[in-house]
C-alpha positions as CSV (number, residue, x, y, z in Angstrom):
1,M,-13.8,13.3,26.2
2,G,-10.1,12.8,26.8
3,Q,-10.6,10.5,29.7
4,E,-13.2,8.4,27.9
5,A,-10.8,8.0,24.9
6,R,-8.0,6.8,27.2
7,E,-10.4,4.3,28.9
8,I,-11.3,2.9,25.5
9,L,-7.7,2.8,24.5
10,A,-6.9,0.7,27.6
11,K,-10.0,-1.5,27.4
12,Y,-9.7,-2.6,23.8
13,W,-6.1,-2.1,22.8
14,G,-4.3,-2.4,26.2
15,F,-2.3,0.8,25.9
16,S,-1.9,3.3,28.7
17,Q,-1.1,6.3,26.5
18,F,-1.5,7.6,23.0
19,R,1.2,8.0,20.4
20,P,2.2,11.5,19.3
21,L,-0.8,13.5,17.8
22,Q,-3.3,10.7,18.2
23,E,-5.1,12.3,21.2
24,E,-5.1,15.8,19.5
25,I,-6.6,14.2,16.3
26,I,-9.3,12.3,18.3
27,D,-10.2,15.5,20.3
28,S,-10.6,17.4,17.0
29,V,-12.9,14.7,15.5
30,L,-15.0,14.6,18.7
31,A,-15.4,18.3,18.5
32,G,-17.1,17.9,15.2
33,K,-14.3,19.3,13.1
34,D,-13.2,18.1,9.7
35,T,-9.7,16.8,10.3
36,F,-6.7,15.8,8.2
37,A,-4.1,13.6,9.8
38,L,-0.8,13.1,8.1
39,L,0.9,10.4,10.2
40,P,3.9,8.3,9.0
41,T,3.8,4.5,8.6
42,G,3.4,2.9,12.0
43,G,1.9,6.1,13.5
44,G,-1.3,4.5,14.6
45,K,-3.7,6.1,12.1
46,S,-6.6,3.6,12.6
47,L,-7.0,4.4,16.2
48,T,-7.7,8.0,15.4
49,F,-11.1,7.1,13.8
50,Q,-11.8,3.9,15.7
51,I,-11.8,5.5,19.2
52,P,-14.1,8.5,18.3
53,A,-16.5,6.1,16.5
54,L,-16.7,3.9,19.6
55,I,-17.4,6.9,21.8
56,Q,-20.3,8.2,19.6
57,D,-23.7,6.6,18.7
58,G,-23.9,5.3,15.2
59,C,-21.6,3.7,12.7
60,C,-18.2,4.9,11.3
61,L,-18.0,4.7,7.5
62,V,-14.4,3.8,6.5
63,I,-13.3,4.3,2.9
64,T,-10.1,2.5,1.8
65,P,-8.8,1.0,-1.4
66,L,-6.8,-1.7,0.4
67,I,-9.0,-4.8,0.5
68,S,-6.4,-6.9,2.4
69,L,-6.0,-4.2,5.1
70,M,-9.8,-3.8,5.2
71,K,-10.2,-7.5,6.0
72,D,-7.4,-7.5,8.6
73,Q,-9.0,-4.5,10.5
74,V,-12.5,-6.0,10.4
75,D,-11.2,-9.3,11.7
76,H,-9.2,-7.5,14.4
77,L,-12.2,-5.5,15.5
78,K,-14.4,-8.6,15.6
79,R,-11.8,-10.3,17.9
80,L,-12.1,-7.3,20.2
81,G,-15.9,-7.8,20.3
82,I,-16.6,-4.8,18.1
83,F,-19.2,-5.2,15.3
84,A,-17.6,-4.5,11.9
85,R,-18.2,-5.5,8.3
86,A,-16.7,-4.8,4.9
87,L,-18.0,-4.3,1.4
88,Y,-15.8,-4.7,-1.6
89,T,-15.8,-5.9,-5.2
90,G,-16.2,-9.6,-5.5
91,M,-18.5,-10.3,-2.6
92,H,-21.6,-12.6,-3.1
93,F,-24.8,-10.7,-3.5
94,S,-26.4,-12.4,-0.5
95,E,-23.4,-11.4,1.6
96,I,-23.8,-7.8,0.5
97,E,-27.5,-7.8,1.4
98,S,-26.6,-9.1,4.8
99,V,-24.2,-6.2,5.4
100,F,-26.8,-3.7,4.2
101,S,-29.4,-5.1,6.6
102,E,-27.0,-4.9,9.6
103,A,-25.9,-1.4,8.7
104,I,-29.5,-0.1,8.2
105,H,-30.6,-1.6,11.5
106,G,-27.8,-0.1,13.4
107,N,-26.0,-3.3,14.2
108,L,-22.5,-2.1,13.1
109,K,-20.0,0.2,14.6
110,F,-17.7,0.1,11.5
111,L,-18.5,-0.4,7.8
112,Y,-15.4,-0.6,5.6
113,I,-16.0,0.1,1.9
114,S,-13.9,0.3,-1.2
115,P,-14.2,3.7,-3.1
116,E,-15.9,2.0,-6.1
117,R,-18.8,1.1,-3.8
118,L,-19.7,4.8,-3.5
119,L,-20.8,4.7,-7.2
120,N,-23.3,1.9,-6.5
121,K,-27.0,3.0,-6.4
122,N,-28.0,0.2,-4.0
123,F,-25.2,1.3,-1.6
124,Q,-26.4,4.9,-1.8
125,W,-29.9,3.8,-1.0
126,A,-28.7,1.9,2.1
127,L,-26.4,4.7,3.1
128,A,-29.2,7.2,3.3
129,K,-30.9,5.0,5.9
130,M,-27.8,4.6,8.1
131,N,-26.8,6.6,11.2
132,V,-23.2,7.5,10.3
133,N,-21.2,9.2,13.1
134,L,-17.9,9.7,11.2
135,I,-16.6,9.4,7.7
136,A,-13.0,8.2,7.7
137,V,-11.1,8.4,4.4
138,D,-8.0,6.2,4.6
139,E,-5.2,6.6,2.0
140,A,-6.6,10.1,1.3
141,H,-3.8,10.8,-1.2
142,C,-5.9,8.7,-3.6
143,I,-8.2,11.7,-4.1
144,S,-5.5,13.9,-5.6
145,Q,-4.5,13.7,-9.2
146,W,-1.0,14.8,-8.0
147,G,-0.9,11.9,-5.5
148,Y,0.9,8.6,-6.3
149,N,-2.2,6.4,-6.4
150,F,-5.0,8.6,-7.8
151,R,-8.4,6.8,-7.9
152,P,-11.3,8.8,-9.5
153,P,-14.0,7.1,-7.4
154,Y,-12.5,8.9,-4.4
155,L,-13.9,12.1,-5.9
156,Q,-17.4,10.8,-5.0
157,I,-16.7,11.3,-1.3
158,A,-17.6,14.9,-1.5
159,E,-21.0,14.0,-2.8
160,I,-21.5,11.3,-0.1
161,R,-21.0,14.0,2.4
162,N,-24.4,15.5,1.3
163,F,-26.1,12.5,3.0
164,F,-24.7,13.6,6.3
165,P,-24.1,17.4,6.3
166,D,-23.5,17.5,10.1
167,T,-21.1,14.5,10.2
168,S,-17.4,15.2,10.5
169,L,-14.8,13.7,8.2
170,L,-11.3,12.4,9.0
171,A,-8.8,12.1,6.2
172,L,-5.7,10.0,6.8
173,T,-2.6,9.3,4.9
174,A,1.0,8.4,5.6
175,T,2.7,10.2,2.7
176,A,1.7,13.4,0.9
177,T,3.6,16.3,-0.5
178,P,2.4,19.9,0.4
179,K,0.7,20.2,-3.0
180,V,-1.2,16.9,-2.5
181,V,-2.3,18.0,1.0
182,E,-3.9,21.2,-0.3
183,D,-5.6,19.3,-3.1
184,I,-7.0,16.8,-0.6
185,L,-8.5,19.6,1.5
186,E,-10.1,21.2,-1.5
187,K,-11.5,17.9,-3.0
188,L,-13.0,16.8,0.4
189,N,-14.7,20.2,0.9
190,F,-12.9,21.2,4.1
191,K,-14.4,24.4,5.3
192,I,-11.4,25.3,7.5
193,R,-7.8,24.1,7.1
194,N,-7.4,21.7,10.0
195,V,-4.2,19.6,9.5
196,F,-2.3,17.5,12.0
197,Q,1.1,16.5,10.7
198,S,3.9,14.8,12.5
199,S,7.5,15.0,11.3
200,F,8.6,12.4,8.7
201,E,12.0,12.3,10.4
202,R,13.1,8.8,11.5
203,K,16.2,9.5,13.6
204,N,17.0,5.8,14.2
205,L,16.7,4.9,10.5
206,A,19.8,5.1,8.3
207,Y,19.0,5.5,4.5
208,R,21.8,4.0,2.4
209,I,21.9,3.9,-1.4
210,F,24.1,1.5,-3.4
211,N,25.0,2.0,-7.1
212,E,25.5,-1.7,-7.5
213,G,26.4,-4.1,-10.2
214,D,26.3,-7.3,-8.1
215,K,23.1,-6.8,-6.2
216,T,22.8,-10.4,-5.0
217,G,26.3,-10.3,-3.6
218,R,25.7,-7.1,-1.8
219,L,22.4,-8.4,-0.5
220,I,24.0,-11.5,1.1
221,E,26.8,-9.3,2.5
222,L,24.3,-6.9,4.2
223,L,22.1,-9.7,5.6
224,K,25.2,-11.5,7.1
225,K,26.7,-8.3,8.5
226,K,23.6,-7.3,10.4
227,D,21.4,-9.7,12.5
228,G,17.6,-9.4,13.0
229,S,14.4,-9.5,10.9
230,A,14.5,-8.1,7.4
231,I,12.3,-7.4,4.4
232,V,13.7,-7.6,0.9
233,Y,11.5,-5.9,-1.7
234,V,11.7,-6.9,-5.4
235,R,9.7,-6.0,-8.5
236,N,8.4,-9.4,-9.7
237,R,7.1,-12.7,-8.3
238,K,9.7,-14.8,-10.0
239,K,12.5,-12.9,-8.3
240,T,11.0,-13.5,-4.8
241,R,11.4,-17.3,-5.3
242,E,14.9,-17.0,-6.9
243,L,16.4,-14.8,-4.2
244,T,14.9,-16.9,-1.4
245,E,16.6,-20.0,-2.8
246,I,19.9,-18.2,-3.0
247,L,19.6,-16.8,0.5
248,V,18.7,-20.3,1.9
249,K,21.8,-21.8,0.1
250,N,23.9,-19.1,1.9
251,N,22.5,-20.2,5.3
252,I,20.1,-17.2,5.7
253,S,16.7,-18.1,6.9
254,A,14.2,-16.8,4.3
255,T,10.8,-17.3,2.7
256,F,8.9,-15.4,-0.1
257,Y,5.6,-13.6,-0.5
258,H,3.5,-12.2,-3.4
259,A,-0.1,-11.7,-4.3
260,G,-0.2,-14.8,-6.6
261,L,0.3,-17.3,-3.7
262,D,-2.6,-19.1,-2.2
263,A,-4.2,-17.1,0.5
264,K,-3.5,-19.7,3.2
265,I,0.2,-19.8,2.2
266,R,0.4,-16.1,2.5
267,I,-1.1,-16.1,6.0
268,Q,1.2,-18.9,7.1
269,R,4.4,-17.2,5.8
270,Q,3.4,-13.8,7.2
271,Q,2.9,-15.4,10.6
272,Q,6.2,-17.3,10.4
273,W,8.0,-14.0,9.7
274,T,6.1,-12.0,12.3
275,R,6.9,-14.6,14.9
276,S,10.6,-14.6,13.9
277,Q,10.4,-18.2,12.9
278,V,11.8,-17.0,9.5
279,R,14.3,-14.2,9.5
280,V,14.0,-12.7,6.0
281,M,10.9,-12.0,3.9
282,V,11.6,-11.6,0.2
283,A,8.4,-10.0,-1.2
284,T,6.8,-7.8,-3.8
285,N,5.0,-4.6,-2.5
286,A,2.0,-6.8,-1.8
287,F,3.6,-7.4,1.5
288,G,3.6,-5.0,4.4
289,M,0.3,-3.2,4.7
290,G,-1.1,-3.6,8.2
291,I,2.2,-5.3,9.3
292,D,3.3,-3.9,12.6
293,K,6.4,-5.8,13.5
294,P,8.5,-3.4,15.6
295,N,11.9,-5.2,15.5
296,V,12.7,-5.1,11.8
297,R,16.3,-4.2,11.5
298,Q,16.7,-4.0,7.7
299,V,14.5,-3.1,4.7
300,I,16.3,-3.7,1.5
301,H,15.0,-2.6,-1.9
302,Y,16.6,-4.9,-4.5
303,N,14.8,-3.0,-7.2
304,L,13.7,0.6,-7.6
305,P,10.4,1.5,-5.8
306,D,7.7,3.2,-7.9
307,C,8.2,6.6,-6.2
308,L,9.6,8.3,-3.1
309,E,6.1,7.9,-1.4
310,S,6.2,4.2,-1.8
311,Y,9.9,4.0,-0.8
312,F,9.3,6.0,2.4
313,Q,6.4,3.8,3.4
314,E,8.2,0.6,2.7
315,A,11.5,1.7,4.2
316,G,9.6,2.9,7.3
317,R,8.7,-0.6,8.2
318,A,12.2,-0.9,9.7
319,G,13.0,0.2,13.2
320,R,9.5,0.9,14.6
321,D,10.8,0.0,18.0
322,R,13.0,3.2,17.6
323,K,16.2,1.2,17.8
324,E,18.9,1.4,15.1
325,A,17.7,0.1,11.7
326,V,18.9,0.4,8.1
327,A,17.0,1.0,4.8
328,S,19.2,0.1,1.8
329,L,18.3,0.6,-1.8
330,F,20.2,-0.9,-4.8
331,F,20.2,0.7,-8.3
332,N,22.3,0.9,-11.4
333,N,22.0,2.6,-14.8
334,H,20.0,-0.3,-16.2
335,D,17.4,0.1,-13.5
336,I,16.9,3.8,-14.3
337,G,16.5,3.1,-18.0
338,R,14.0,0.4,-17.3
339,A,12.0,2.7,-15.0
340,K,11.7,5.2,-17.8
341,Q,10.5,2.5,-20.2
342,Q,8.0,1.2,-17.6
343,L,6.7,4.7,-17.1
344,T,5.9,4.9,-20.8
345,E,4.3,1.5,-20.8
346,S,2.2,2.3,-17.7
347,Y,0.3,5.0,-19.6
348,P,-0.7,3.5,-22.9
349,E,-2.5,5.7,-25.5
350,V,-6.2,6.0,-24.9
351,K,-6.9,4.1,-28.1
352,K,-4.9,1.1,-26.7
353,I,-6.8,1.2,-23.4
354,R,-10.1,1.1,-25.3
355,D,-8.8,-1.8,-27.5
356,I,-7.8,-3.8,-24.5
357,Y,-11.1,-3.1,-22.7
358,N,-13.0,-4.4,-25.8
359,A,-10.8,-7.5,-26.1
360,L,-11.5,-8.3,-22.4
361,G,-15.2,-8.4,-23.1
362,N,-14.6,-10.7,-26.1
363,Y,-12.2,-12.9,-24.2
364,L,-14.7,-13.4,-21.3
365,Q,-17.6,-13.6,-23.8
366,I,-19.6,-10.7,-22.2
367,P,-22.2,-9.1,-24.5
368,I,-22.4,-5.3,-24.7
369,G,-24.8,-4.1,-21.9
370,A,-24.2,-7.1,-19.6
371,G,-21.7,-8.2,-16.9
372,K,-22.3,-5.6,-14.1
373,D,-21.4,-6.9,-10.6
374,M,-20.2,-10.2,-12.2
375,G,-16.9,-11.9,-11.6
376,Y,-15.0,-14.0,-14.1
377,N,-11.9,-16.2,-13.9
378,F,-9.2,-14.4,-15.7
379,N,-5.8,-15.5,-16.9
380,I,-3.9,-12.4,-17.8
381,V,-1.0,-14.3,-19.4
382,D,-3.3,-16.3,-21.7
383,F,-5.2,-13.1,-22.5
384,T,-2.0,-11.2,-23.5
385,K,-0.8,-14.1,-25.7
386,Q,-4.2,-14.6,-27.4
387,Y,-4.6,-10.9,-28.3
388,N,-0.9,-10.0,-28.7
389,F,-0.9,-7.3,-26.0
390,G,2.2,-6.7,-23.8
391,L,1.9,-7.9,-20.3
392,I,3.0,-4.6,-18.6
393,T,0.7,-2.6,-20.9
394,T,-2.3,-5.0,-20.2
395,Y,-1.7,-4.9,-16.4
396,S,-1.3,-1.1,-16.5
397,T,-4.5,-0.8,-18.5
398,L,-6.4,-3.0,-16.0
399,K,-5.2,-0.7,-13.1
400,L,-6.2,2.4,-15.0
401,L,-9.6,0.9,-15.8
402,E,-9.9,-0.1,-12.1
403,K,-9.0,3.5,-11.0
404,E,-11.7,4.8,-13.3
405,G,-14.3,2.4,-11.8
406,F,-15.0,0.2,-14.8
407,V,-13.5,-3.1,-13.6
408,A,-11.7,-4.6,-10.6
409,Y,-8.8,-7.1,-10.9
410,R,-8.4,-9.3,-7.9
411,E,-5.7,-11.9,-7.4
412,S,-6.8,-14.5,-4.8
413,E,-7.9,-11.9,-2.2
414,E,-10.0,-14.3,-0.2
415,R,-8.4,-16.6,2.4
416,F,-11.2,-19.1,3.1
417,S,-14.6,-20.1,1.8
418,K,-17.5,-18.6,3.7
419,M,-20.8,-19.8,5.0
420,F,-24.0,-18.5,6.6
421,V,-26.8,-20.7,7.9
422,R,-30.2,-19.3,6.8
423,Y,-32.4,-21.8,8.7
424,N,-33.0,-21.3,12.4
425,N,-32.4,-24.1,14.9
426,E,-35.9,-25.6,14.6
427,E,-35.9,-25.5,10.8
428,L,-32.4,-27.0,10.8
429,Y,-33.4,-29.9,13.1
430,R,-36.4,-30.7,11.0
431,F,-34.2,-30.6,7.8
432,M,-31.7,-33.1,9.4
433,V,-34.6,-35.5,10.4
434,E,-35.9,-35.4,6.8
435,N,-32.4,-35.6,5.2
436,P,-30.3,-37.7,7.6
437,K,-27.4,-38.0,5.1
438,F,-26.5,-34.3,5.9
439,E,-26.7,-34.7,9.7
440,V,-23.0,-35.5,10.2
441,L,-21.9,-32.5,8.0
442,I,-24.3,-30.0,9.5
443,K,-23.6,-31.0,13.1
444,Q,-19.8,-30.8,12.6
445,I,-20.2,-27.3,11.1
446,L,-22.3,-26.1,14.1
447,R,-19.7,-27.7,16.4
448,S,-16.7,-26.1,14.6
449,Y,-17.9,-22.6,13.8
450,G,-19.7,-20.2,16.1
451,G,-21.8,-17.4,14.8
452,V,-23.0,-19.1,11.6
453,F,-26.6,-18.1,12.3
454,T,-25.9,-14.4,12.5
455,D,-22.9,-13.8,10.1
456,Y,-20.8,-15.1,7.3
457,V,-18.1,-17.3,8.8
458,A,-14.8,-18.4,7.2
459,I,-14.7,-22.2,6.9
460,D,-12.0,-24.7,5.8
461,E,-13.4,-27.6,3.9
462,K,-10.3,-29.7,4.5
463,V,-10.7,-29.3,8.3
464,I,-14.4,-30.3,8.1
465,A,-13.5,-33.3,5.9
466,K,-10.9,-34.5,8.4
467,R,-13.4,-34.1,11.4
468,T,-16.2,-35.8,9.5
469,E,-14.0,-38.5,7.9
470,M,-15.3,-37.3,4.5
471,K,-13.4,-36.5,1.4
472,P,-12.8,-32.8,0.8
473,E,-14.7,-32.9,-2.5
474,S,-17.6,-34.6,-0.8
475,V,-17.7,-31.7,1.7
476,V,-17.8,-29.2,-1.1
477,Q,-20.5,-31.2,-2.9
478,G,-22.6,-31.4,0.3
479,L,-22.3,-27.7,1.0
480,T,-23.2,-26.8,-2.6
481,V,-26.4,-28.9,-2.3
482,L,-27.3,-27.3,1.0
483,S,-26.7,-23.9,-0.6
484,K,-29.0,-24.7,-3.6
485,A,-31.6,-25.9,-1.1
486,K,-31.3,-22.5,0.6
487,V,-30.5,-24.1,3.9
488,I,-27.2,-22.2,3.9
489,N,-25.4,-19.6,1.8
490,Y,-22.0,-21.1,0.7
491,I,-19.4,-19.0,-1.0
492,Q,-16.6,-21.3,-2.2
493,L,-13.0,-19.9,-2.2
494,K,-11.8,-19.0,-5.7
495,S,-8.1,-19.3,-5.9
496,S,-7.7,-18.1,-9.5
497,P,-7.5,-14.4,-10.3
498,Q,-10.9,-12.7,-10.9
499,L,-12.0,-9.8,-13.1
500,F,-15.1,-8.0,-11.9
501,Y,-17.2,-5.6,-13.9
502,N,-18.4,-2.6,-11.9
503,T,-20.6,-1.5,-14.8
504,D,-22.2,-3.3,-17.7
505,R,-19.8,-3.8,-20.7
506,L,-19.7,-0.6,-22.7
507,P,-18.9,-0.1,-26.4
508,K,-15.2,0.8,-26.4
509,E,-15.8,4.3,-27.7
510,H,-17.7,5.0,-24.5
511,I,-14.7,4.3,-22.3
512,G,-14.0,7.9,-21.3
513,F,-10.7,9.3,-20.3
514,S,-10.4,13.0,-20.0
515,A,-7.4,13.9,-22.1
516,E,-6.5,16.7,-19.7
517,N,-6.8,14.4,-16.6
518,Y,-4.9,11.7,-18.3
519,D,-2.0,14.1,-19.2
520,H,-2.0,15.3,-15.6
521,L,-1.6,11.7,-14.4
522,K,1.3,11.1,-16.8
523,Q,3.0,14.3,-15.8
524,A,2.6,13.7,-12.1
525,A,4.1,10.2,-12.6
526,S,7.0,11.6,-14.6
527,R,7.8,14.1,-11.8
528,R,7.7,11.3,-9.2
529,L,10.2,9.3,-11.2
530,E,12.4,12.3,-11.7
531,A,12.3,12.9,-7.9
532,M,13.2,9.2,-7.3
533,I,16.2,9.5,-9.6
534,D,17.3,12.8,-8.1
535,F,17.2,11.1,-4.7
536,L,19.3,8.1,-6.0
537,T,21.9,10.3,-7.6
538,N,22.3,13.2,-5.2
539,D,25.1,11.9,-3.0
540,K,26.0,15.4,-1.7
541,T,22.9,16.0,0.5
542,C,21.9,13.9,3.5
543,R,19.3,11.3,2.4
544,S,17.0,12.2,5.3
545,V,17.2,15.9,4.4
546,Q,16.3,15.0,0.8
547,L,13.3,12.9,1.9
548,L,12.0,15.5,4.4
549,A,12.3,18.3,1.8
550,Y,10.3,16.3,-0.6
551,F,7.5,16.0,2.0
552,G,7.7,19.7,2.8
553,E,10.1,19.8,5.7
554,K,12.7,22.3,4.5
555,K,14.7,23.0,7.6
556,A,15.8,19.5,8.6
557,K,19.3,18.9,9.9
558,R,21.4,16.1,8.4
559,C,21.0,12.7,10.1
560,G,24.6,11.8,10.5
561,I,24.0,8.1,9.8
562,C,23.1,7.8,6.1
563,D,25.6,6.9,3.4
564,V,26.1,10.6,2.4
565,C,26.6,11.7,6.0
566,Q,29.0,8.8,6.7
567,N,31.2,9.9,3.8
568,M,31.1,13.5,4.9
569,N,32.1,12.4,8.5
570,K,35.2,10.7,7.1
571,M,36.3,14.0,5.6
572,D,36.2,15.6,9.1
573,L,33.9,18.4,7.7
574,N,30.7,19.7,9.1
575,E,27.7,20.1,6.7
576,M,28.1,23.9,6.4
577,E,31.7,23.6,5.5
578,Y,31.1,20.9,2.9
579,Q,28.2,22.8,1.3
580,A,30.1,26.1,1.1
581,I,33.3,24.5,-0.3
582,S,31.5,22.3,-2.9
583,Q,29.3,25.2,-4.1
584,Q,32.4,27.3,-4.7
585,I,34.1,24.4,-6.5
586,Q,31.0,23.8,-8.7
587,Q,30.8,27.5,-9.7
588,L,34.5,27.8,-10.5
589,L,34.7,24.5,-12.5
590,S,31.5,25.2,-14.3
591,E,33.1,28.4,-15.7
592,K,36.1,26.5,-17.0
593,S,38.4,23.6,-16.3
594,R,41.2,24.3,-13.8
595,N,44.1,22.5,-12.2
596,L,43.9,21.8,-8.4
597,Y,46.7,24.3,-7.7
598,E,44.7,27.0,-9.6
599,L,41.5,26.1,-7.8
600,I,42.7,26.2,-4.2
601,P,43.6,30.0,-4.0
602,L,40.2,30.9,-5.5
603,I,38.3,29.3,-2.6
604,S,38.1,31.7,0.3
605,D,37.9,31.2,4.0
606,Y,38.9,27.5,4.2
607,P,42.2,25.8,4.7
608,E,43.8,23.8,1.9
609,D,43.4,20.4,3.5
610,K,39.6,20.8,3.7
611,I,39.4,22.0,0.1
612,V,41.5,19.0,-1.1
613,A,39.3,16.6,0.9
614,V,36.1,17.9,-0.8
615,V,37.8,17.8,-4.2
616,R,38.8,14.2,-3.7
617,W,35.3,13.2,-2.5
618,L,33.7,14.9,-5.5
619,I,36.1,13.0,-7.9
620,D,35.4,9.7,-6.2
621,N,31.6,10.4,-6.5
622,Q,31.9,11.4,-10.2
623,S,30.8,15.1,-9.7
624,I,34.3,16.2,-10.9
625,M,36.2,14.6,-13.8
626,R,40.0,14.7,-14.1
627,L,41.0,15.3,-17.7
628,Q,44.3,13.9,-19.3
629,D,46.1,17.2,-18.7
630,E,45.2,16.9,-14.9
631,K,42.6,19.7,-15.2
632,L,39.4,19.3,-13.3
633,V,35.9,19.8,-14.8
634,W,32.5,19.7,-13.2
635,Q,30.0,17.2,-14.7
636,N,26.4,16.1,-14.0
637,Q,26.3,13.1,-11.8
638,M,24.5,10.7,-14.1
639,G,23.5,12.8,-17.1
640,F,19.8,11.8,-17.1
641,D,17.5,14.3,-18.6
642,F,13.8,14.4,-18.7
């Protein structure tokens, strides 16, 4: 099997050898074993299910919550000549039927689905008729309540396995703590623990934390000091534009990206950055999934990430070429206070969630018992103003309702309109003879787009208009008429945000949230925030060591290049010496305050100059406070309590 896997790797992807652990994972899957692969960002997770699926007869079912990544992978596979389709909330019913037909008749090698699709009875009917050779669960941490992006529909995967009792399952994620790993194995009904995990260590990546008042000044300084491509992550869309304008004024090539931009603009800006036509991408966390630009020299977090899992993934987009790279993170006291407030707002009381759900139905004028599989234009700002709900609370509620499978909120996910020709060549020719006013439009479509008779194809009405010398609105009108006449299926791009109902609208009291599960989610989120703050404020332990310990690697050595290690290096102390001296100082000063001359004789086995160096460093970093009488006292770094 190994030789065949390598031949497919070379044929389709042009690589002569696998990355670490890829081949072992593929061999495990081909041996029919349930397999869990924990590979860091950029580790090549997708190949570990794509290659086994191509070797075996049948179709690989890929479950992923990331619609943008789903589309990117389907498009990439199609360009390689591999038959792949995707099913996700918001697709036209005729498009869904087309995918079902292809899957049932064995015309697909890959079917990507969102987890919510598992709950759909029509999908389950089609699934039972499919020949599935592998179930791949991407972003597998979503199945765990202790994970950072729990989605209840993922719990249906175990039930789906009953359709294919002899089909192996491959679970994949880039970030999971040991507790989450064990939870995933249990929830997916692994018979035997079979985990492949590469180290999270990134020896070429320097993690640096800045307790910073002037973030913008520091940002400009870092970008001017170090050349090369960079990503700057911020929390909100407005800030992406503001920072970009400031960077450009400072002669730094930059553009911005967020989910609210038109799909075509997002693609254009992503390509400009990927091709190094623009140096810096200022973006929300909507940017980055599926991006594999190896020569990113800096990732800078202007605002706090949600958790260490998100931070590790986003920071890990720097230095994939294994050359020197830096991940910088800015924070201050205000950021931590706001993060605590946002945590509270992100988990509204269940009554508030039900009230917002009910108001959504009223706002969209959906009767009780209606709305299933329907999409509605939705302006979240207008909704919050009309019903006097806070924007963060409303957005958080939508995400919670989405995770529970009630609704799906989509912000301009599609890139282009789509079209499928229903008539065959003979029927189409006869139609043009009988309706000559459509001849120019139809012929131009056939000339411009291949495959329109067999699949939905992305089209651009402006391009068609230019080539036919028609007005864009006339093209849209013509395509709409042809669609109503059932000559084609035309799905026009909707640029405004959409709210989709996965179930009929329910009375608000029927919106069920298990109090126990809900409390678990809040507690897990609180612990993740606590871990994030500990990471920011612990400037005595190597940043890499801290991250690796969080992900279960307890015996890591210090990196030597992060901000903590650099400060230690200046003291001419090795890590063991620093840890031993600082622990003795902490113990002695926690008992009572002491002068430096009192402290030094009490610390054994180390020369005075090294003890003084550690004391100075601890004072500079606010672990020790000097009182008016010159006595030293130990204090908590930031004094944040949970």
